[in-house]
C-alpha positions in Angstrom: 109.4 58.4 202.4 111.4 61.3 204.4 111.2 65.0 203.4 114.5 65.2 202.0 113.9 61.9 199.7 110.7 63.3 198.5 112.7 66.6 197.6 115.2 64.9 195.7 112.7 62.9 193.9 110.8 66.0 192.7 114.1 67.6 191.7 115.0 64.5 189.4 111.5 64.5 188.0 111.9 68.2 187.3 115.1 67.8 185.7 113.8 64.9 183.3 110.9 67.1 182.4 113.5 69.6 181.2 115.2 67.0 178.8 111.9 65.6 177.0 111.5 66.5 173.3 108.7 68.8 172.5 106.1 67.2 170.4 104.2 70.4 169.3 101.5 70.3 171.4 98.5 73.0 172.0 101.1 75.8 172.7 102.4 75.7 169.1 101.3 78.9 167.4 100.5 78.5 163.6 98.6 80.3 161.0 95.4 80.9 163.2 93.9 83.4 160.6 94.5 80.7 157.8 92.7 78.2 159.8 89.9 80.1 160.8 89.0 81.1 157.0 89.5 77.3 156.0 87.1 76.2 158.9 84.4 78.8 157.7 84.9 78.0 154.0 84.4 74.2 154.9 81.2 75.1 157.0 79.7 76.9 154.2 80.5 74.5 151.4 79.0 71.8 153.8 75.9 73.7 154.3 75.5 74.5 150.3 75.9 70.6 149.6 73.1 69.8 152.4 70.8 72.5 151.0 71.5 71.5 147.3 70.8 67.8 147.8 67.7 68.4 149.9 68.7 66.9 153.3 67.4 69.3 155.4 
């Protein structure tokens, strides 16, 4: 593989990456505050359930 063919291959791969559809991975910004509140609510409810049933 020569330097020019490696450069051409890299250019083609970069062009293909630009054409891919985004699937909404980690870069997606959502309602972070709502997620935190719901997450902590779930933690508290689980702790109450464990305490009430005497599992700990």
